[in-house]
N, C-alpha and C positions, 0 to 999 in steps of 0.2 A: 312757274306754273301759270297757265293762262287764266285770266280772271273768270272766264265762263266755266272752266273746269271746277274751280273752287266753289262757284255758285251752285253747280250741279251736285257737288259733294254735300254742301250745306243743306240743300233741298232734300237729298236722299236721306241724310241723317234725320232731318225733321220728320219726313214721311215715315221712316222706320220707327221712330219714337212714338208717333201717333198711332201707327198700325199695331205695334207690339210694345206697349208701355212696360210690360214685364219681359225684359230682354233675355236674361239668363240668370240662373241661380248661382253660378260661380264662373271663374275664369275657364275651367275645363269645358263647361257647357258652352260658353261663348266661343271657344276654339272650335268645337264641333259645328256650331252654326256657321262660322267663317268657312270651314272646310266644305260644308254643304253648299254654301253660296258660290264658292269657287268652282265646285263641281257643276253647278247650274250654268256658270259662265262657260266652262269648258264644253258642256253639252250644246249650248247655243252656238258656239264657234264650230264644233264638229258637225252639227246638223246644218251648218251654213244658213242659219236664220238671218233675218234682216239685221242691218247694222243697228237699227233702233233697239231691237231686242237684245242684241249682244251688249250694247252700251248700257241698257237698263240693268242687265245682270252684273256688269262691271261696277256700276254705282251701288247696287245692292251689296256687293261684296265689300266695297270700300266703306259703306255705312256700318256694316258689322264690325269691321276693323277699327273704325273710329270709336264706336261704342265700347269696344274692348279697351282701347287706349285711354278713354275717358272713364274707365271703371264703371260703366253703366250696367252693373250687375249687382246682385245682393245675395 
């Protein structure tokens, strides 16, 4: 993985935790949030938005998945 990619993932997770400190109530809820973010990524791609917008959606999706992996729910 490129170092800049990891940096962007870390920044996305940090921003997500600041914006949404209460992430999900359980793993199933977190999965629904991940599916929603993936849908937003697909929409950005299908709508042929700018690469910057597509990339932002990609990192939002990854941030949700990282929060799931780190059990960032209660």
